[in-house]
Structures are given as C-alpha cells and as structure tokens.
C-alpha positions as CSV (number, residue, x, y, z in Angstrom):
1,M,74.0,31.8,107.5
2,I,77.1,30.9,109.3
3,I,75.7,27.6,110.4
4,V,74.2,26.9,107.1
5,K,77.7,27.4,105.4
6,F,79.5,25.3,108.1
7,I,77.3,22.3,107.4
8,E,77.6,22.5,103.7
9,M,81.4,22.7,104.1
10,H,81.5,19.9,106.1
11,S,82.1,16.6,104.6
12,F,80.8,13.4,106.2
13,D,82.7,10.3,106.3
14,K,81.8,6.9,107.9
15,K,83.0,8.1,111.2
16,D,80.3,10.4,111.4
17,F,77.7,7.7,111.3
18,E,79.3,5.8,114.3
19,N,76.6,7.3,116.7
20,I,73.7,6.4,114.7
21,Q,74.4,3.2,112.8
22,P,72.9,0.0,113.8
23,Y,75.4,-2.6,115.2
24,A,77.6,-4.6,112.4
25,D,77.1,-8.4,112.3
26,T,80.6,-8.6,114.5
27,Q,79.0,-6.8,117.1
28,I,75.7,-8.5,117.1
29,H,76.8,-11.9,119.2
30,S,78.0,-9.7,122.1
31,A,75.0,-7.5,122.2
32,L,72.8,-10.6,122.4
33,G,74.6,-11.7,125.3
34,R,74.0,-8.7,127.3
35,I,70.4,-9.0,126.3
36,V,69.6,-12.3,127.4
37,E,70.8,-11.5,130.9
38,D,68.4,-8.6,131.3
39,P,65.6,-9.5,133.4
40,V,63.2,-8.4,130.9
41,F,64.4,-11.1,128.4
42,A,62.7,-13.8,130.1
43,T,59.2,-12.2,129.8
44,I,59.9,-11.7,126.0
45,A,61.5,-15.2,125.6
46,K,58.2,-16.8,127.2
47,F,56.0,-14.7,124.8
48,V,58.1,-15.9,121.7
49,F,58.8,-19.4,122.4
50,P,56.2,-20.7,125.0
51,E,57.1,-24.2,124.0
52,K,60.8,-23.5,125.0
53,S,62.6,-22.9,128.3
54,L,64.6,-20.0,129.1
55,N,67.9,-21.7,128.5
56,E,66.9,-23.2,125.3
57,T,65.8,-19.8,123.9
58,K,68.9,-18.3,125.3
59,E,71.1,-21.0,123.6
60,L,69.2,-20.1,120.3
61,L,70.2,-16.6,120.5
62,A,73.9,-17.7,121.3
63,S,74.0,-19.3,117.9
64,I,73.4,-16.2,116.1
65,Y,76.1,-14.0,114.4
66,S,74.2,-11.7,112.4
67,A,71.3,-9.2,112.4
68,S,69.8,-11.2,109.6
69,D,70.0,-14.4,111.2
70,F,68.3,-12.8,114.5
71,Q,65.5,-11.4,112.4
72,V,65.0,-14.7,110.7
73,K,65.5,-16.9,114.0
74,F,64.0,-14.8,116.6
75,M,62.1,-11.5,115.5
76,H,60.0,-13.2,112.6
77,K,58.7,-15.5,115.4
78,A,58.1,-12.4,117.8
79,V,56.2,-10.4,115.2
80,R,54.0,-13.4,114.1
81,R,53.1,-14.0,118.0
82,V,52.1,-10.5,118.2
83,V,50.0,-10.6,115.0
84,E,48.6,-14.0,116.5
85,T,47.7,-12.7,119.8
86,S,46.4,-9.1,119.1
87,S,45.1,-9.3,115.6
88,D,42.3,-11.2,113.3
89,G,45.2,-11.6,110.6
90,L,47.7,-9.8,108.5
91,S,47.7,-9.4,104.6
92,C,49.7,-7.9,102.5
93,Q,50.2,-7.1,98.6
94,G,52.8,-5.5,96.6
95,F,56.3,-7.5,97.1
96,E,56.3,-7.9,93.2
97,N,57.0,-4.2,93.2
98,I,60.4,-5.1,94.7
99,D,63.8,-6.2,93.3
100,P,65.5,-8.4,95.9
101,K,68.9,-7.1,94.4
102,K,67.9,-3.5,94.5
103,A,67.8,-0.9,97.8
104,Y,64.8,1.2,98.2
105,L,63.9,4.1,100.5
106,F,60.4,3.0,102.0
107,I,58.5,6.2,102.9
108,A,55.8,4.9,105.2
109,N,52.6,6.0,107.0
110,H,53.1,5.6,110.7
111,R,50.7,4.3,113.2
112,D,52.3,2.2,115.8
113,I,55.8,3.0,117.3
114,V,57.3,-0.3,116.4
115,L,54.7,-2.5,114.7
116,D,54.8,-0.8,111.3
117,S,58.1,-1.7,110.6
118,A,58.3,-4.6,112.6
119,I,55.9,-6.0,110.4
120,L,57.6,-5.2,107.1
121,Q,60.5,-7.1,108.4
122,A,58.6,-10.1,109.3
123,L,56.9,-10.2,105.8
124,C,60.4,-9.7,104.1
125,V,61.5,-12.9,105.8
126,E,58.7,-14.3,104.4
127,H,59.0,-13.2,100.9
128,N,62.7,-13.8,100.6
129,V,63.2,-10.2,100.4
130,P,66.1,-8.6,102.3
131,T,65.1,-6.7,105.4
132,T,65.4,-3.1,105.9
133,E,67.3,-0.8,107.9
134,I,65.0,1.6,110.7
135,T,64.9,4.7,111.9
136,F,64.9,4.8,115.6
137,G,64.3,8.0,117.5
138,N,66.6,8.8,120.5
139,N,63.8,9.4,122.5
140,L,63.1,5.6,122.6
141,M,66.4,4.6,123.9
142,S,65.6,4.9,127.3
143,S,67.6,2.0,128.7
144,P,70.6,-0.2,127.5
145,F,68.6,-3.1,126.8
146,I,66.2,-1.1,124.2
147,I,69.3,0.4,122.8
148,D,70.9,-3.2,121.9
149,F,67.3,-4.6,120.9
150,G,66.8,-1.6,118.5
151,K,70.5,-1.7,117.2
152,V,70.4,-5.5,116.4
153,N,67.3,-5.2,114.8
154,K,68.8,-2.9,112.2
155,M,67.6,0.3,113.6
156,F,69.6,3.3,113.4
157,T,69.2,6.6,115.4
158,V,67.3,9.8,114.8
159,F,68.5,12.6,117.2
160,R,65.6,15.2,117.9
161,G,65.8,18.1,119.4
162,G,68.9,20.2,120.6
163,S,70.1,23.9,119.3
164,K,69.5,24.9,115.7
165,F,73.1,24.2,114.9
166,E,72.7,20.5,116.5
167,I,69.3,20.0,114.8
168,L,71.0,21.1,111.0
169,N,73.9,19.1,111.5
170,N,72.2,15.8,112.8
171,S,69.8,16.2,109.9
172,K,72.7,16.5,107.4
173,I,74.3,13.3,108.8
174,L,71.1,11.5,108.8
175,S,70.5,12.5,105.1
176,A,74.0,11.2,104.4
177,Y,73.5,7.8,106.3
178,I,70.4,7.1,104.6
179,R,72.0,7.9,101.0
180,Y,74.9,5.9,102.0
181,T,72.9,3.1,103.2
182,I,70.9,2.6,99.8
183,V,73.4,3.7,97.5
184,E,76.6,2.3,98.6
185,K,75.4,-0.3,101.0
186,N,72.7,-1.6,99.0
187,N,70.6,-1.7,101.9
188,S,66.9,-0.5,101.9
189,V,65.8,1.8,104.5
190,W,62.4,2.3,106.3
191,I,61.2,5.7,107.2
192,A,58.3,7.5,108.6
193,Q,56.5,10.1,106.3
194,R,56.5,12.4,109.2
195,N,58.1,13.1,112.6
196,G,56.5,10.8,115.0
197,R,53.2,8.6,114.2
198,T,50.1,9.9,112.8
199,K,47.7,10.7,115.7
200,D,44.7,12.2,114.0
201,G,44.6,9.5,111.1
202,N,45.6,12.0,108.7
203,D,48.6,10.5,107.0
204,K,50.5,13.0,105.3
205,T,54.2,13.6,104.4
206,E,56.2,16.4,105.7
207,E,58.1,18.2,103.4
208,A,61.0,18.7,105.9
209,L,61.5,15.1,105.4
210,L,62.0,15.2,101.7
211,K,64.1,18.4,102.4
212,M,66.6,16.5,104.7
213,L,66.8,13.7,102.3
214,N,68.0,16.1,99.6
215,M,70.6,17.5,101.8
216,S,73.1,14.8,101.0
217,G,72.6,15.0,97.4
218,K,75.4,16.2,95.3
219,K,73.4,16.3,91.9
220,S,70.1,17.7,90.7
221,L,67.1,17.5,92.7
222,M,66.0,14.8,90.1
223,E,68.9,12.6,90.4
224,N,69.3,13.1,94.1
225,F,65.6,11.5,94.5
226,S,65.9,9.2,91.8
227,E,68.9,7.3,93.3
228,L,66.9,6.6,96.4
229,N,64.2,4.5,94.8
230,I,61.3,5.7,96.7
231,I,58.5,3.5,97.5
232,P,55.7,4.6,99.6
233,L,54.4,1.9,102.0
234,T,50.9,1.8,103.6
235,I,50.0,-0.1,106.8
236,S,46.4,-0.2,107.5
237,Y,45.0,-1.4,111.0
238,E,41.2,-1.9,111.4
239,Y,41.5,-0.7,114.8
240,E,43.7,2.3,115.7
241,P,46.7,1.0,117.7
242,C,46.9,2.9,121.1
243,G,43.8,4.7,119.8
244,T,42.6,5.8,123.7
245,L,46.1,7.4,124.3
246,K,45.9,9.2,120.7
247,V,42.6,10.6,121.5
248,L,43.8,11.6,124.9
249,E,46.7,13.4,123.5
250,L,44.5,15.2,120.8
251,Y,42.0,16.1,123.4
252,Q,44.9,17.9,125.7
253,S,46.5,19.4,122.8
254,L,43.3,21.6,122.1
255,D,44.1,23.8,125.1
256,A,47.6,23.7,125.2
257,E,50.9,22.1,123.8
258,Y,51.2,18.4,124.6
259,K,53.8,17.1,126.8
260,K,54.8,13.3,127.0
261,S,54.9,11.9,130.5
262,A,57.9,9.9,131.6
263,G,57.6,6.3,130.1
264,E,54.6,7.2,127.7
265,D,56.4,6.0,124.6
266,L,57.6,2.5,126.3
267,K,53.6,2.3,127.5
268,S,52.7,2.8,124.0
269,I,55.0,0.3,122.5
270,I,53.4,-2.3,125.0
271,T,50.0,-1.0,124.4
272,G,50.7,-1.4,120.4
273,F,51.8,-4.9,120.8
274,T,49.2,-6.2,123.3
275,Q,45.8,-4.2,122.3
276,P,43.4,-5.8,119.8
277,K,44.0,-4.2,116.1
278,G,41.2,-6.3,114.0
279,K,42.7,-6.7,110.9
280,I,46.2,-5.5,109.4
281,H,47.0,-5.0,105.9
282,L,50.4,-4.0,104.5
283,C,50.8,-2.4,101.0
284,I,53.8,-2.0,99.0
285,G,53.7,0.6,96.1
286,S,55.1,1.3,93.2
287,R,58.8,3.0,93.0
288,I,58.0,6.8,92.4
289,D,58.8,7.8,88.8
290,V,60.9,10.8,90.0
291,D,61.8,11.7,86.4
292,S,58.3,12.2,85.6
293,A,57.6,14.0,88.8
294,I,59.8,16.7,89.1
295,D,59.4,19.9,86.7
296,V,62.9,21.2,86.1
297,H,61.1,24.5,85.2
298,K,59.9,24.7,88.9
299,S,61.7,25.7,92.0
300,N,63.1,22.9,94.5
301,N,60.2,24.1,96.9
302,E,57.6,23.5,94.3
303,N,59.0,20.1,93.3
304,I,59.4,19.1,96.7
305,K,55.7,19.8,97.5
306,M,54.6,18.1,94.4
307,L,56.6,14.9,95.4
308,A,55.0,15.0,98.8
309,N,51.6,15.2,97.1
310,I,52.4,12.2,95.1
311,I,53.6,10.1,98.0
312,N,50.3,11.0,99.9
313,D,48.2,10.2,96.7
314,N,49.8,6.7,96.6
315,I,49.4,6.1,100.5
316,Y,45.8,7.4,100.3
317,K,45.1,5.2,97.4
318,D,46.8,2.0,99.0
319,Y,45.2,2.5,102.3
320,K,42.8,-0.5,102.9
321,L,39.6,0.8,104.0
322,W,37.6,-1.2,106.8
323,K,34.3,-1.3,107.8
324,T,35.4,1.1,110.8
325,N,36.4,3.6,108.4
326,Y,33.0,3.9,106.5
327,I,31.0,3.9,110.1
328,S,33.0,6.5,111.5
329,Y,32.4,8.6,108.3
330,D,28.7,8.3,108.4
331,L,28.3,8.8,112.0
332,L,30.8,11.9,112.1
333,H,28.5,13.4,109.1
334,G,25.0,12.1,110.1
335,T,24.9,10.3,106.7
336,S,24.1,6.6,105.6
337,E,26.1,7.1,102.8
338,Y,28.2,4.0,102.9
339,D,25.9,1.9,104.8
340,K,26.3,-0.8,102.1
341,F,29.9,-1.5,103.4
342,Y,28.5,-2.5,106.7
343,S,25.7,-4.0,108.7
344,G,23.7,-2.4,111.3
345,I,25.3,-4.9,113.7
346,D,28.7,-3.9,112.5
347,K,27.6,-0.4,113.6
348,N,26.2,-1.1,116.7
349,N,29.4,-3.0,117.7
350,F,31.7,-0.2,116.6
351,I,29.4,2.5,118.6
352,N,30.1,-0.1,121.7
353,F,33.7,-0.1,121.0
354,I,33.8,3.5,121.0
355,D,31.8,4.1,123.9
356,K,34.0,1.6,125.9
357,E,37.2,3.3,125.0
358,I,35.8,6.7,125.9
359,N,34.6,5.5,129.4
360,E,38.1,5.1,130.4
361,L,38.6,9.0,130.0
362,K,37.2,11.5,132.4
363,W,36.4,14.5,129.9
364,D,33.9,15.7,127.8
365,R,32.3,12.7,126.0
366,S,31.0,14.7,123.0
367,I,34.4,16.0,122.1
368,L,36.2,12.8,122.8
369,K,33.9,10.6,120.5
370,D,34.2,13.6,117.8
371,I,38.1,13.1,117.9
372,Y,37.8,9.2,117.8
373,L,35.6,9.4,114.7
374,K,37.8,11.8,112.8
375,I,40.8,9.7,113.5
376,Y,38.9,6.5,111.7
377,S,37.1,8.5,108.7
378,A,40.3,10.4,108.0
379,P,41.7,7.8,105.6
380,L,38.3,7.7,103.8
381,E,38.2,11.3,103.7
382,N,41.7,11.6,102.1
383,F,40.7,8.8,99.6
384,I,37.6,10.9,98.5
385,G,39.7,13.8,98.2
386,R,41.5,11.8,95.3
387,G,38.2,12.0,93.3
388,K,38.2,8.1,92.7
389,V,35.1,7.3,95.3
390,S,34.0,4.8,92.6
391,Q,37.1,2.5,93.6
392,F,35.9,2.2,97.1
393,S,35.7,-1.5,98.4
394,V,35.1,-2.7,101.7
395,H,37.3,-5.6,103.4
396,S,36.2,-7.8,105.6
C-alpha cells in the first residue's frame, strides 16, 4: 500500500523519460557514426545494399541527421530485403483507417521479435504515413551496437523484472511516456498485446497491459483510453517465425518453467530474419470506439476485460488465415472439415515441412507434432470462436 501511494503521488516529467526514450534527432548523426564503425555493420551493409561498397553505405549514413530519414533511406530497404529473401511476398490492408495527422496506439499481436514492428514501419513509409515509436525490451539490449540501432529506429525501452517497487515504478513511467508520446508529441506507438511473443499461436491481449496504460490517465477510464486512439494491428505469417524454437520452448515448459539461455533472443532475431516465412500479411484495424465499448455502470476491471476482448476479437477477425492454418486444424482434429481450402499436395507438403522441423528436435515426436499443429490451428480456432465461420476465406 505504501508503494502504491508513493507511485500515485509521484509526478512524472520529461526527465523521467530520459532512460527509456529513443534518440532525439540531434543524437542520430553521432549514433550512426558509432554504428558504422562496429564490425557487425559490414555484414548488415552488404545484405541491405549488395550493390554498394561499404564506404558508399557509410557515406549514405553520414548524410542522415534524423530518425525518419534513417528509416526512409536505410531501414525501409533493409526490411524489404528481408521480405524479398525470406518470404513469398508481403500484403497489407487498412491504411485508409489512419489519418496521417493523428497519433495512434497500435496494439498488435506479436509473432517475431523485430519483424512485426519493422514491417509496419516499412509499410508506413510506402503509404506516406509517419512511422511509429516502438517498445523495446531491455532484455534485448545486449550490446552498445544493439542499443544504438534500436534507439535510432524510434525504439523506447521497456524495463522488465526487478522488485515489486521497481516493476510498479517502471510501469508508471512507461504508461506516462506512451501517453505523452501520443497526446503531446503526436507520434504513434507500436506495442505488443502481451509481454513477449505469442508462442502457442493464441493471440490474446493481457489485461495487465491495459491497466498499465490507464495508470497515467488523469480522467475517467473512458477518456483515458479514448485519447490513446487504440487501433488493433494484426500480422499473419504463413509459416511461423522461429517455429522450431517456439515448439522447443513449449515442450520444455510442460515439466518446468522455461529459462532462456544466453544469446537466445539474438538467435531468435537472426532466425526471424532468415528463416522462410511464406506469405506475410499486415492488417490495420479500425480505431476502437471506446465510448461505445465502456459501460460506465461497470467497474474498471470489468471494462478493461471487455476492452481486451474487443481488441482480441478484432485481431481474430483480421488474422489472414492461410492453408497452413486449415491443414493444421484438420490434422489436429482428425477431420477433413476444411479440405476445400487446400489440396492434397498442399497437405502433404505441410506434413513434410513439420516432419523436417521436428527431426531437428530429439524429443517425443507425437507431443512435438501436437504442439506444432496447435500453434498453426490456434488462429482458426479463435476465428471459429467468434461464431463467423461463414466468413472464412483461403489466401493463396
């Protein structure tokens, strides 16, 4: 109780944001100067600009003095190269739901550590929409190079772990910073709907996230959420990023709490960039009508639960279902209910894909296969749960 009262009494100002905010434009040029001198940069430069020499790429970055300029001149090309080399194409919809002059809070499902938000930024550039600021877990800040690279990309830090006091205080600062960014700076923000990636395919908004966002509000619950301009954001991959790594984690979590090994997050980032993902689709939903969603006669907890369900419902609706989802559902349940959405060749190819993935793991094959199928069938299960099976459509 003492801790709660202390946090409530603490008045946050811009100085509290210094440890979490991305680099200001005045810091970009010097940060890029450090980035290009790191040995890792040579590999990145060769991948992004294979037609340029290393010196030419360094000269390009030397001409950049703002985060937006960096995203347009370098990161857009980098994301498109990843899409080109590791997927069968990227599609999108919903940019008509965005007013370029307004700031939004994109609450997104989360499947890949970096690509989910990076793809949004690249598409924003292509649609002449301002890019967003992005949450960035402090667990990923494993080197000065990664810190610099994140902060020049409009990433702000989310501190995880610590004592109860530290967790509460960090949550309050994070909440205040997000509201400040949207309401005062008029910059949009990308944040995952949960703490960490969805590992089991079941995209679900954590109520704790919404409670954190409300911590900085000074008005009614309705007004606090209304001014954030919440838009659900859904990304769908035909083949799950880091699928084998996720299956392994879920398998090992059956008997004990899973503990990450050193360098695991970096391995997931690299795997997400390089592993084939099939087709990718990003859907920007409609702004949540908070005034209609919140019932003033219900408690804050009840309304937050209802708001989380609305966000989930939109993500389930907007998830682009692929053949892999339909095949997995039928295999998992031993049916042919959705075989009109795929061919026998499609089914055999996917079975071979799963078998190949499982062969890399040395545990119970039946359990591993069951986990794999559940990951891929979850989006369809969630869509069915909405009671709108008639709206199903396959996307080739």
